[in-house]
PDB file with SEQRES, HELIX, SHEET and CRYST1 records, atoms N, CA, C and O in Angstrom:
SEQRES   1 A   74  MET ILE ASP TYR PHE PHE LEU PRO PHE THR GLY MET ILE          
SEQRES   2 A   74  LEU GLY PHE ILE LEU GLY ARG ARG ILE THR VAL LYS LEU          
SEQRES   3 A   74  ASN VAL TRP PHE TYR LEU VAL VAL GLY LEU VAL VAL GLY          
SEQRES   4 A   74  TYR LEU LEU GLY SER LEU PRO TYR TYR ASN PHE PRO LEU          
SEQRES   5 A   74  SER TYR SER PHE LEU PHE SER LEU VAL GLY LEU LEU ILE          
SEQRES   6 A   74  GLY ASN LEU THR VAL ARG ASP LYS LYS                          
HELIX    1 AA1 ILE A    2  ARG A   21  1                                  20    
HELIX    2 AA2 VAL A   28  LEU A   42  1                                  15    
HELIX    3 AA3 TYR A   54  LYS A   73  1                                  20    
CRYST1    1.000    1.000    1.000  90.00  90.00  90.00 P 1           1          
ATOM      1  N   MET A   1      62.957  89.294  93.473  1.00  0.00           N  
ATOM      2  CA  MET A   1      63.730  90.503  93.706  1.00  0.00           C  
ATOM      3  C   MET A   1      62.923  91.531  94.489  1.00  0.00           C  
ATOM      4  O   MET A   1      63.476  92.247  95.324  1.00  0.00           O  
ATOM      5  N   ILE A   2      61.629  91.610  94.228  1.00  0.00           N  
ATOM      6  CA  ILE A   2      60.800  92.579  94.933  1.00  0.00           C  
ATOM      7  C   ILE A   2      60.727  92.248  96.422  1.00  0.00           C  
ATOM      8  O   ILE A   2      60.561  93.145  97.248  1.00  0.00           O  
ATOM      9  N   ASP A   3      60.850  90.963  96.769  1.00  0.00           N  
ATOM     10  CA  ASP A   3      60.783  90.576  98.169  1.00  0.00           C  
ATOM     11  C   ASP A   3      61.968  91.111  98.965  1.00  0.00           C  
ATOM     12  O   ASP A   3      61.823  91.441 100.142  1.00  0.00           O  
ATOM     13  N   TYR A   4      63.133  91.200  98.338  1.00  0.00           N  
ATOM     14  CA  TYR A   4      64.319  91.653  99.043  1.00  0.00           C  
ATOM     15  C   TYR A   4      64.287  93.146  99.338  1.00  0.00           C  
ATOM     16  O   TYR A   4      64.851  93.594 100.336  1.00  0.00           O  
ATOM     17  N   PHE A   5      63.640  93.907  98.491  1.00  0.00           N  
ATOM     18  CA  PHE A   5      63.654  95.356  98.650  1.00  0.00           C  
ATOM     19  C   PHE A   5      62.332  95.926  99.138  1.00  0.00           C  
ATOM     20  O   PHE A   5      62.160  97.145  99.134  1.00  0.00           O  
ATOM     21  N   PHE A   6      61.395  95.087  99.559  1.00  0.00           N  
ATOM     22  CA  PHE A   6      60.120  95.593 100.051  1.00  0.00           C  
ATOM     23  C   PHE A   6      60.304  96.393 101.333  1.00  0.00           C  
ATOM     24  O   PHE A   6      59.804  97.513 101.438  1.00  0.00           O  
ATOM     25  N   LEU A   7      61.008  95.841 102.302  1.00  0.00           N  
ATOM     26  CA  LEU A   7      61.210  96.547 103.572  1.00  0.00           C  
ATOM     27  C   LEU A   7      62.072  97.802 103.434  1.00  0.00           C  
ATOM     28  O   LEU A   7      61.728  98.820 104.035  1.00  0.00           O  
ATOM     29  N   PRO A   8      63.170  97.786 102.678  1.00  0.00           N  
ATOM     30  CA  PRO A   8      63.919  99.038 102.520  1.00  0.00           C  
ATOM     31  C   PRO A   8      63.106 100.148 101.855  1.00  0.00           C  
ATOM     32  O   PRO A   8      63.198 101.303 102.271  1.00  0.00           O  
ATOM     33  N   PHE A   9      62.313  99.822 100.832  1.00  0.00           N  
ATOM     34  CA  PHE A   9      61.512 100.864 100.184  1.00  0.00           C  
ATOM     35  C   PHE A   9      60.366 101.327 101.078  1.00  0.00           C  
ATOM     36  O   PHE A   9      59.992 102.499 101.046  1.00  0.00           O  
ATOM     37  N   THR A  10      59.808 100.421 101.871  1.00  0.00           N  
ATOM     38  CA  THR A  10      58.800 100.827 102.845  1.00  0.00           C  
ATOM     39  C   THR A  10      59.427 101.754 103.879  1.00  0.00           C  
ATOM     40  O   THR A  10      58.816 102.747 104.273  1.00  0.00           O  
ATOM     41  N   GLY A  11      60.634 101.441 104.316  1.00  0.00           N  
ATOM     42  CA  GLY A  11      61.345 102.318 105.245  1.00  0.00           C  
ATOM     43  C   GLY A  11      61.642 103.672 104.638  1.00  0.00           C  
ATOM     44  O   GLY A  11      61.597 104.689 105.329  1.00  0.00           O  
ATOM     45  N   MET A  12      61.949 103.694 103.338  1.00  0.00           N  
ATOM     46  CA  MET A  12      62.215 104.971 102.674  1.00  0.00           C  
ATOM     47  C   MET A  12      60.949 105.820 102.608  1.00  0.00           C  
ATOM     48  O   MET A  12      61.009 107.031 102.824  1.00  0.00           O  
ATOM     49  N   ILE A  13      59.823 105.213 102.317  1.00  0.00           N  
ATOM     50  CA  ILE A  13      58.564 105.956 102.263  1.00  0.00           C  
ATOM     51  C   ILE A  13      58.194 106.480 103.645  1.00  0.00           C  
ATOM     52  O   ILE A  13      57.791 107.635 103.780  1.00  0.00           O  
ATOM     53  N   LEU A  14      58.327 105.647 104.669  1.00  0.00           N  
ATOM     54  CA  LEU A  14      58.034 106.107 106.029  1.00  0.00           C  
ATOM     55  C   LEU A  14      59.020 107.180 106.481  1.00  0.00           C  
ATOM     56  O   LEU A  14      58.633 108.133 107.156  1.00  0.00           O  
ATOM     57  N   GLY A  15      60.287 107.032 106.114  1.00  0.00           N  
ATOM     58  CA  GLY A  15      61.277 108.061 106.432  1.00  0.00           C  
ATOM     59  C   GLY A  15      60.963 109.373 105.748  1.00  0.00           C  
ATOM     60  O   GLY A  15      61.143 110.439 106.337  1.00  0.00           O  
ATOM     61  N   PHE A  16      60.492 109.312 104.503  1.00  0.00           N  
ATOM     62  CA  PHE A  16      60.105 110.526 103.778  1.00  0.00           C  
ATOM     63  C   PHE A  16      58.936 111.216 104.471  1.00  0.00           C  
ATOM     64  O   PHE A  16      58.931 112.439 104.618  1.00  0.00           O  
ATOM     65  N   ILE A  17      57.953 110.441 104.894  1.00  0.00           N  
ATOM     66  CA  ILE A  17      56.794 111.017 105.588  1.00  0.00           C  
ATOM     67  C   ILE A  17      57.226 111.651 106.904  1.00  0.00           C  
ATOM     68  O   ILE A  17      56.802 112.762 107.224  1.00  0.00           O  
ATOM     69  N   LEU A  18      58.056 110.964 107.663  1.00  0.00           N  
ATOM     70  CA  LEU A  18      58.534 111.530 108.927  1.00  0.00           C  
ATOM     71  C   LEU A  18      59.439 112.732 108.698  1.00  0.00           C  
ATOM     72  O   LEU A  18      59.401 113.690 109.470  1.00  0.00           O  
ATOM     73  N   GLY A  19      60.245 112.694 107.655  1.00  0.00           N  
ATOM     74  CA  GLY A  19      61.132 113.813 107.348  1.00  0.00           C  
ATOM     75  C   GLY A  19      60.371 115.072 106.987  1.00  0.00           C  
ATOM     76  O   GLY A  19      60.837 116.178 107.261  1.00  0.00           O  
ATOM     77  N   ARG A  20      59.213 114.921 106.379  1.00  0.00           N  
ATOM     78  CA  ARG A  20      58.391 116.088 106.047  1.00  0.00           C  
ATOM     79  C   ARG A  20      57.777 116.704 107.297  1.00  0.00           C  
ATOM     80  O   ARG A  20      57.424 117.883 107.296  1.00  0.00           O  
ATOM     81  N   ARG A  21      57.648 115.925 108.355  1.00  0.00           N  
ATOM     82  CA  ARG A  21      57.075 116.433 109.604  1.00  0.00           C  
ATOM     83  C   ARG A  21      58.113 117.158 110.466  1.00  0.00           C  
ATOM     84  O   ARG A  21      57.744 117.936 111.345  1.00  0.00           O  
ATOM     85  N   ILE A  22      59.376 116.920 110.232  1.00  0.00           N  
ATOM     86  CA  ILE A  22      60.442 117.556 111.011  1.00  0.00           C  
ATOM     87  C   ILE A  22      60.721 118.923 110.407  1.00  0.00           C  
ATOM     88  O   ILE A  22      61.029 119.032 109.220  1.00  0.00           O  
ATOM     89  N   THR A  23      60.614 119.967 111.223  1.00  0.00           N  
ATOM     90  CA  THR A  23      60.805 121.321 110.705  1.00  0.00           C  
ATOM     91  C   THR A  23      62.191 121.875 110.994  1.00  0.00           C  
ATOM     92  O   THR A  23      62.548 122.932 110.475  1.00  0.00           O  
ATOM     93  N   VAL A  24      62.971 121.194 111.800  1.00  0.00           N  
ATOM     94  CA  VAL A  24      64.322 121.641 112.132  1.00  0.00           C  
ATOM     95  C   VAL A  24      65.248 121.302 110.969  1.00  0.00           C  
ATOM     96  O   VAL A  24      65.137 120.228 110.378  1.00  0.00           O  
ATOM     97  N   LYS A  25      66.163 122.215 110.640  1.00  0.00           N  
ATOM     98  CA  LYS A  25      67.135 121.934 109.582  1.00  0.00           C  
ATOM     99  C   LYS A  25      68.115 120.867 110.065  1.00  0.00           C  
ATOM    100  O   LYS A  25      68.742 121.016 111.113  1.00  0.00           O  
ATOM    101  N   LEU A  26      68.237 119.808 109.301  1.00  0.00           N  
ATOM    102  CA  LEU A  26      69.167 118.737 109.638  1.00  0.00           C  
ATOM    103  C   LEU A  26      70.460 118.922 108.853  1.00  0.00           C  
ATOM    104  O   LEU A  26      70.436 119.292 107.679  1.00  0.00           O  
ATOM    105  N   ASN A  27      71.580 118.664 109.505  1.00  0.00           N  
ATOM    106  CA  ASN A  27      72.869 118.695 108.834  1.00  0.00           C  
ATOM    107  C   ASN A  27      73.006 117.399 108.033  1.00  0.00           C  
ATOM    108  O   ASN A  27      73.259 116.335 108.600  1.00  0.00           O  
ATOM    109  N   VAL A  28      72.841 117.495 106.734  1.00  0.00           N  
ATOM    110  CA  VAL A  28      72.752 116.313 105.875  1.00  0.00           C  
ATOM    111  C   VAL A  28      74.030 115.490 105.908  1.00  0.00           C  
ATOM    112  O   VAL A  28      73.964 114.266 106.021  1.00  0.00           O  
ATOM    113  N   TRP A  29      75.180 116.121 105.814  1.00  0.00           N  
ATOM    114  CA  TRP A  29      76.444 115.374 105.762  1.00  0.00           C  
ATOM    115  C   TRP A  29      76.707 114.630 107.059  1.00  0.00           C  
ATOM    116  O   TRP A  29      77.195 113.500 107.036  1.00  0.00           O  
ATOM    117  N   PHE A  30      76.389 115.254 108.197  1.00  0.00           N  
ATOM    118  CA  PHE A  30      76.581 114.588 109.484  1.00  0.00           C  
ATOM    119  C   PHE A  30      75.722 113.329 109.569  1.00  0.00           C  
ATOM    120  O   PHE A  30      76.204 112.268 109.964  1.00  0.00           O  
ATOM    121  N   TYR A  31      74.451 113.451 109.197  1.00  0.00           N  
ATOM    122  CA  TYR A  31      73.556 112.304 109.289  1.00  0.00           C  
ATOM    123  C   TYR A  31      73.903 111.214 108.280  1.00  0.00           C  
ATOM    124  O   TYR A  31      73.701 110.033 108.562  1.00  0.00           O  
ATOM    125  N   LEU A  32      74.418 111.583 107.116  1.00  0.00           N  
ATOM    126  CA  LEU A  32      74.833 110.564 106.153  1.00  0.00           C  
ATOM    127  C   LEU A  32      76.047 109.784 106.642  1.00  0.00           C  
ATOM    128  O   LEU A  32      76.097 108.562 106.503  1.00  0.00           O  
ATOM    129  N   VAL A  33      77.021 110.478 107.212  1.00  0.00           N  
ATOM    130  CA  VAL A  33      78.220 109.792 107.716  1.00  0.00           C  
ATOM    131  C   VAL A  33      77.863 108.900 108.899  1.00  0.00           C  
ATOM    132  O   VAL A  33      78.282 107.744 108.960  1.00  0.00           O  
ATOM    133  N   VAL A  34      77.088 109.439 109.837  1.00  0.00           N  
ATOM    134  CA  VAL A  34      76.682 108.634 110.993  1.00  0.00           C  
ATOM    135  C   VAL A  34      75.794 107.474 110.542  1.00  0.00           C  
ATOM    136  O   VAL A  34      75.896 106.370 111.078  1.00  0.00           O  
ATOM    137  N   GLY A  35      74.926 107.718 109.559  1.00  0.00           N  
ATOM    138  CA  GLY A  35      74.068 106.656 109.036  1.00  0.00           C  
ATOM    139  C   GLY A  35      74.851 105.543 108.380  1.00  0.00           C  
ATOM    140  O   GLY A  35      74.501 104.372 108.528  1.00  0.00           O  
ATOM    141  N   LEU A  36      75.909 105.885 107.654  1.00  0.00           N  
ATOM    142  CA  LEU A  36      76.754 104.849 107.052  1.00  0.00           C  
ATOM    143  C   LEU A  36      77.454 104.013 108.114  1.00  0.00           C  
ATOM    144  O   LEU A  36      77.571 102.795 107.975  1.00  0.00           O  
ATOM    145  N   VAL A  37      77.921 104.665 109.176  1.00  0.00           N  
ATOM    146  CA  VAL A  37      78.586 103.931 110.255  1.00  0.00           C  
ATOM    147  C   VAL A  37      77.594 103.004 110.954  1.00  0.00           C  
ATOM    148  O   VAL A  37      77.894 101.834 111.191  1.00  0.00           O  
ATOM    149  N   VAL A  38      76.413 103.528 111.283  1.00  0.00           N  
ATOM    150  CA  VAL A  38      75.406 102.706 111.958  1.00  0.00           C  
ATOM    151  C   VAL A  38      74.922 101.582 111.043  1.00  0.00           C  
ATOM    152  O   VAL A  38      74.723 100.456 111.498  1.00  0.00           O  
ATOM    153  N   GLY A  39      74.731 101.881 109.756  1.00  0.00           N  
ATOM    154  CA  GLY A  39      74.324 100.846 108.806  1.00  0.00           C  
ATOM    155  C   GLY A  39      75.362  99.745 108.681  1.00  0.00           C  
ATOM    156  O   GLY A  39      75.013  98.576 108.513  1.00  0.00           O  
ATOM    157  N   TYR A  40      76.638 100.110 108.761  1.00  0.00           N  
ATOM    158  CA  TYR A  40      77.699  99.100 108.713  1.00  0.00           C  
ATOM    159  C   TYR A  40      77.703  98.258 109.987  1.00  0.00           C  
ATOM    160  O   TYR A  40      77.871  97.040 109.933  1.00  0.00           O  
ATOM    161  N   LEU A  41      77.517  98.917 111.136  1.00  0.00           N  
ATOM    162  CA  LEU A  41      77.526  98.184 112.399  1.00  0.00           C  
ATOM    163  C   LEU A  41      76.301  97.279 112.544  1.00  0.00           C  
ATOM    164  O   LEU A  41      76.382  96.227 113.177  1.00  0.00           O  
ATOM    165  N   LEU A  42      75.167  97.682 111.960  1.00  0.00           N  
ATOM    166  CA  LEU A  42      73.986  96.815 111.999  1.00  0.00           C  
ATOM    167  C   LEU A  42      74.185  95.562 111.165  1.00  0.00           C  
ATOM    168  O   LEU A  42      73.632  94.506 111.471  1.00  0.00           O  
ATOM    169  N   GLY A  43      74.969  95.684 110.123  1.00  0.00           N  
ATOM    170  CA  GLY A  43      75.244  94.532 109.265  1.00  0.00           C  
ATOM    171  C   GLY A  43      74.121  94.281 108.283  1.00  0.00           C  
ATOM    172  O   GLY A  43      73.099  94.966 108.288  1.00  0.00           O  
ATOM    173  N   SER A  44      74.328  93.305 107.457  1.00  0.00           N  
ATOM    174  CA  SER A  44      73.336  93.000 106.428  1.00  0.00           C  
ATOM    175  C   SER A  44      72.488  91.818 106.865  1.00  0.00           C  
ATOM    176  O   SER A  44      72.841  91.069 107.775  1.00  0.00           O  
ATOM    177  N   LEU A  45      71.371  91.680 106.193  1.00  0.00           N  
ATOM    178  CA  LEU A  45      70.573  90.485 106.406  1.00  0.00           C  
ATOM    179  C   LEU A  45      71.288  89.325 105.727  1.00  0.00           C  
ATOM    180  O   LEU A  45      72.126  89.553 104.855  1.00  0.00           O  
ATOM    181  N   PRO A  46      70.987  88.110 106.096  1.00  0.00           N  
ATOM    182  CA  PRO A  46      71.762  86.965 105.579  1.00  0.00           C  
ATOM    183  C   PRO A  46      71.765  86.816 104.061  1.00  0.00           C  
ATOM    184  O   PRO A  46      72.690  86.210 103.519  1.00  0.00           O  
ATOM    185  N   TYR A  47      70.778  87.339 103.363  1.00  0.00           N  
ATOM    186  CA  TYR A  47      70.732  87.107 101.923  1.00  0.00           C  
ATOM    187  C   TYR A  47      71.291  88.260 101.111  1.00  0.00           C  
ATOM    188  O   TYR A  47      71.152  88.272  99.888  1.00  0.00           O  
ATOM    189  N   TYR A  48      71.913  89.220 101.753  1.00  0.00           N  
ATOM    190  CA  TYR A  48      72.551  90.317 101.025  1.00  0.00           C  
ATOM    191  C   TYR A  48      74.059  90.111 101.020  1.00  0.00           C  
ATOM    192  O   TYR A  48      74.614  89.573 101.978  1.00  0.00           O  
ATOM    193  N   ASN A  49      74.718  90.529  99.963  1.00  0.00           N  
ATOM    194  CA  ASN A  49      76.174  90.440  99.890  1.00  0.00           C  
ATOM    195  C   ASN A  49      76.845  91.720 100.344  1.00  0.00           C  
ATOM    196  O   ASN A  49      78.020  91.700 100.711  1.00  0.00           O  
ATOM    197  N   PHE A  50      76.126  92.835 100.328  1.00  0.00           N  
ATOM    198  CA  PHE A  50      76.674  94.129 100.711  1.00  0.00           C  
ATOM    199  C   PHE A  50      76.617  94.254 102.232  1.00  0.00           C  
ATOM    200  O   PHE A  50      75.566  93.988 102.813  1.00  0.00           O  
ATOM    201  N   PRO A  51      77.706  94.649 102.902  1.00  0.00           N  
ATOM    202  CA  PRO A  51      77.745  94.588 104.367  1.00  0.00           C  
ATOM    203  C   PRO A  51      77.069  95.757 105.082  1.00  0.00           C  
ATOM    204  O   PRO A  51      77.504  96.134 106.170  1.00  0.00           O  
ATOM    205  N   LEU A  52      76.019  96.339 104.502  1.00  0.00           N  
ATOM    206  CA  LEU A  52      75.297  97.430 105.155  1.00  0.00           C  
ATOM    207  C   LEU A  52      73.828  97.070 105.281  1.00  0.00           C  
ATOM    208  O   LEU A  52      73.309  96.247 104.526  1.00  0.00           O  
ATOM    209  N   SER A  53      73.167  97.691 106.240  1.00  0.00           N  
ATOM    210  CA  SER A  53      71.737  97.482 106.424  1.00  0.00           C  
ATOM    211  C   SER A  53      70.974  98.378 105.453  1.00  0.00           C  
ATOM    212  O   SER A  53      70.909  99.593 105.644  1.00  0.00           O  
ATOM    213  N   TYR A  54      70.398  97.780 104.418  1.00  0.00           N  
ATOM    214  CA  TYR A  54      69.647  98.549 103.428  1.00  0.00           C  
ATOM    215  C   TYR A  54      68.432  99.229 104.049  1.00  0.00           C  
ATOM    216  O   TYR A  54      68.122 100.371 103.709  1.00  0.00           O  
ATOM    217  N   SER A  55      67.749  98.550 104.945  1.00  0.00           N  
ATOM    218  CA  SER A  55      66.536  99.115 105.543  1.00  0.00           C  
ATOM    219  C   SER A  55      66.853 100.395 106.297  1.00  0.00           C  
ATOM    220  O   SER A  55      66.137 101.388 106.169  1.00  0.00           O  
ATOM    221  N   PHE A  56      67.918 100.379 107.079  1.00  0.00           N  
ATOM    222  CA  PHE A  56      68.290 101.567 107.839  1.00  0.00           C  
ATOM    223  C   PHE A  56      68.726 102.695 106.913  1.00  0.00           C  
ATOM    224  O   PHE A  56      68.314 103.839 107.101  1.00  0.00           O  
ATOM    225  N   LEU A  57      69.546 102.393 105.928  1.00  0.00           N  
ATOM    226  CA  LEU A  57      70.043 103.436 105.030  1.00  0.00           C  
ATOM    227  C   LEU A  57      68.932 104.036 104.176  1.00  0.00           C  
ATOM    228  O   LEU A  57      68.905 105.250 103.974  1.00  0.00           O  
ATOM    229  N   PHE A  58      68.022 103.219 103.675  1.00  0.00           N  
ATOM    230  CA  PHE A  58      66.928 103.742 102.861  1.00  0.00           C  
ATOM    231  C   PHE A  58      65.997 104.615 103.691  1.00  0.00           C  
ATOM    232  O   PHE A  58      65.521 105.642 103.207  1.00  0.00           O  
ATOM    233  N   SER A  59      65.728 104.219 104.943  1.00  0.00           N  
ATOM    234  CA  SER A  59      64.874 105.055 105.786  1.00  0.00           C  
ATOM    235  C   SER A  59      65.576 106.362 106.138  1.00  0.00           C  
ATOM    236  O   SER A  59      64.920 107.399 106.237  1.00  0.00           O  
ATOM    237  N   LEU A  60      66.880 106.338 106.327  1.00  0.00           N  
ATOM    238  CA  LEU A  60      67.629 107.567 106.587  1.00  0.00           C  
ATOM    239  C   LEU A  60      67.610 108.484 105.370  1.00  0.00           C  
ATOM    240  O   LEU A  60      67.424 109.693 105.511  1.00  0.00           O  
ATOM    241  N   VAL A  61      67.798 107.927 104.185  1.00  0.00           N  
ATOM    242  CA  VAL A  61      67.755 108.734 102.962  1.00  0.00           C  
ATOM    243  C   VAL A  61      66.362 109.328 102.766  1.00  0.00           C  
ATOM    244  O   VAL A  61      66.236 110.492 102.386  1.00  0.00           O  
ATOM    245  N   GLY A  62      65.320 108.546 103.018  1.00  0.00           N  
ATOM    246  CA  GLY A  62      63.955 109.063 102.923  1.00  0.00           C  
ATOM    247  C   GLY A  62      63.702 110.184 103.909  1.00  0.00           C  
ATOM    248  O   GLY A  62      63.042 111.169 103.577  1.00  0.00           O  
ATOM    249  N   LEU A  63      64.223 110.043 105.123  1.00  0.00           N  
ATOM    250  CA  LEU A  63      64.075 111.090 106.132  1.00  0.00           C  
ATOM    251  C   LEU A  63      64.763 112.375 105.698  1.00  0.00           C  
ATOM    252  O   LEU A  63      64.200 113.459 105.846  1.00  0.00           O  
ATOM    253  N   LEU A  64      65.968 112.265 105.166  1.00  0.00           N  
ATOM    254  CA  LEU A  64      66.701 113.453 104.731  1.00  0.00           C  
ATOM    255  C   LEU A  64      66.055 114.100 103.512  1.00  0.00           C  
ATOM    256  O   LEU A  64      65.992 115.327 103.434  1.00  0.00           O  
ATOM    257  N   ILE A  65      65.576 113.307 102.564  1.00  0.00           N  
ATOM    258  CA  ILE A  65      64.907 113.872 101.389  1.00  0.00           C  
ATOM    259  C   ILE A  65      63.618 114.573 101.798  1.00  0.00           C  
ATOM    260  O   ILE A  65      63.318 115.662 101.309  1.00  0.00           O  
ATOM    261  N   GLY A  66      62.860 113.954 102.690  1.00  0.00           N  
ATOM    262  CA  GLY A  66      61.637 114.588 103.179  1.00  0.00           C  
ATOM    263  C   GLY A  66      61.916 115.889 103.893  1.00  0.00           C  
ATOM    264  O   GLY A  66      61.175 116.858 103.731  1.00  0.00           O  
ATOM    265  N   ASN A  67      62.976 115.926 104.682  1.00  0.00           N  
ATOM    266  CA  ASN A  67      63.339 117.157 105.383  1.00  0.00           C  
ATOM    267  C   ASN A  67      63.815 118.225 104.420  1.00  0.00           C  
ATOM    268  O   ASN A  67      63.514 119.402 104.617  1.00  0.00           O  
ATOM    269  N   LEU A  68      64.546 117.849 103.388  1.00  0.00           N  
ATOM    270  CA  LEU A  68      65.028 118.832 102.413  1.00  0.00           C  
ATOM    271  C   LEU A  68      63.889 119.427 101.597  1.00  0.00           C  
ATOM    272  O   LEU A  68      63.951 120.601 101.230  1.00  0.00           O  
ATOM    273  N   THR A  69      62.851 118.650 101.303  1.00  0.00           N  
ATOM    274  CA  THR A  69      61.728 119.200 100.536  1.00  0.00           C  
ATOM    275  C   THR A  69      60.951 120.216 101.346  1.00  0.00           C  
ATOM    276  O   THR A  69      60.465 121.201 100.789  1.00  0.00           O  
ATOM    277  N   VAL A  70      60.821 120.007 102.637  1.00  0.00           N  
ATOM    278  CA  VAL A  70      60.112 120.969 103.486  1.00  0.00           C  
ATOM    279  C   VAL A  70      60.982 122.185 103.737  1.00  0.00           C  
ATOM    280  O   VAL A  70      60.486 123.312 103.752  1.00  0.00           O  
ATOM    281  N   ARG A  71      62.267 121.972 103.931  1.00  0.00           N  
ATOM    282  CA  ARG A  71      63.168 123.075 104.253  1.00  0.00           C  
ATOM    283  C   ARG A  71      63.280 124.055 103.096  1.00  0.00           C  
ATOM    284  O   ARG A  71      63.412 125.256 103.332  1.00  0.00           O  
ATOM    285  N   ASP A  72      63.233 123.589 101.860  1.00  0.00           N  
ATOM    286  CA  ASP A  72      63.369 124.479 100.711  1.00  0.00           C  
ATOM    287  C   ASP A  72      62.147 125.360 100.515  1.00  0.00           C  
ATOM    288  O   ASP A  72      62.266 126.447  99.949  1.00  0.00           O  
ATOM    289  N   LYS A  73      60.980 124.930 100.964  1.00  0.00           N  
ATOM    290  CA  LYS A  73      59.759 125.699 100.757  1.00  0.00           C  
ATOM    291  C   LYS A  73      59.603 126.841 101.747  1.00  0.00           C  
ATOM    292  O   LYS A  73      58.853 127.781 101.485  1.00  0.00           O  
ATOM    293  N   LYS A  74      60.291 126.780 102.877  1.00  0.00           N  
ATOM    294  CA  LYS A  74      60.133 127.823 103.903  1.00  0.00           C  
ATOM    295  C   LYS A  74      61.111 128.945 103.705  1.00  0.00           C  
ATOM    296  O   LYS A  74      61.116 129.903 104.478  1.00  0.00           O  
TER     297      LYS A  74                                                      
END                                                                             
């Protein structure tokens, strides 16, 4: 099970690090909706049953969480 989620969690950690470096306020709802559409269009890897790209969605969520933590402190 850890093998299936290694890349998505790595993407989430990298997205969090990059999100902390971005100082511009991001519109969270816009990026979530666009991220869901792009994740659906990317499709899933062959061993997933859910039709979304977990790696892309987890990195997007990490980016948004990282940006929200920096934005609240300023």
